N, C-alpha and C positions, 0 to 999 in steps of 0.2 A: 504494500500500500504506500502511495506517495502522498504526503501531507505538506501543504504549503501554508504559511502564515505571513500576512503582511499587516504590520501595525503602523497606523498613522495617527497624527494628532499629538496631544501632550503640549506642554508649555513651549517646547522648542520647535515642535512641528516636524521632527525628523521622521523619515520613513525607514522602517526596519523590516527586512524580509529574511525568511529562512525556510528551508525545505528539509524534510526528514523522510528517508526511505526505510520502511520497517522490515524489509526482506530478511536481514541478518540479525535482527534484534531478538534477544531471548524474551523480552517483555512484549513482543508483538501482539499477543492476544489482548493484553491489557490496553495497549495503545489503540488497537482496532476498536475495542469497546468504547474508549474515550472518543475516538473520532466519530463513530456512529451516533453517540449521544450528542456530541457537539454539533454535528450537522443537523440532527433532528430538532435541536433547540434554537437554530439560527434562523435568520431572516433572509429572504431572497434579495431584497433591496437594501442598500446601505442605510444604517440608522445611526444616529449620533446621540450619545448620552449627555453627560454633563460638560460644561465648558472646560476646555483644556484636558479633557479625558481622552483616553485612547479609543480608537476604532480599529476593529480587527476584521480582516477578510481571511476566511479559512477555506481552503480548497482541498478536498479529499477525492483523489482519483477523478479529477475533472469537474466535480460538483462544488460550487462556491456558495458559501453563506456569509452573512455579516452579523456582527454583534458589537456592542460598545460598553465601555465601563459606565456605570457600575452594574450593569444588568447582565453580566456574564453568568452562565450556569457554572456549577462546580466543574463539570467535565470540560467546558470551554476554557475555563481559567487554567485547569491543569494541562490541557492539551497545548494551549498557547504558550504556557511557560516552558513546557518540555521542548516544543519545536524551536522556540527562540533561543533556548539555552543550548540544545544539543544538535540542532540542525545546521546545515551548511548554507 
């Protein structure tokens, strides 16, 4: 499974992108479950939360959803954190 996250917004307005391929990961079943839940809880169109908050675009195997702080689900928050931390 290929997961891409793009984070925009924040005080500085920097864009951050990362991609994670779960093929060789030992925790792939957990990451796949997070991805399914994150996509199920996302919106098809961009949404913006609070001023200076982050907006996220999550793409899982070609399907893209949007979410924004502070209204991320637990699975979205965990998935975004994982991909931005460990993705390339």
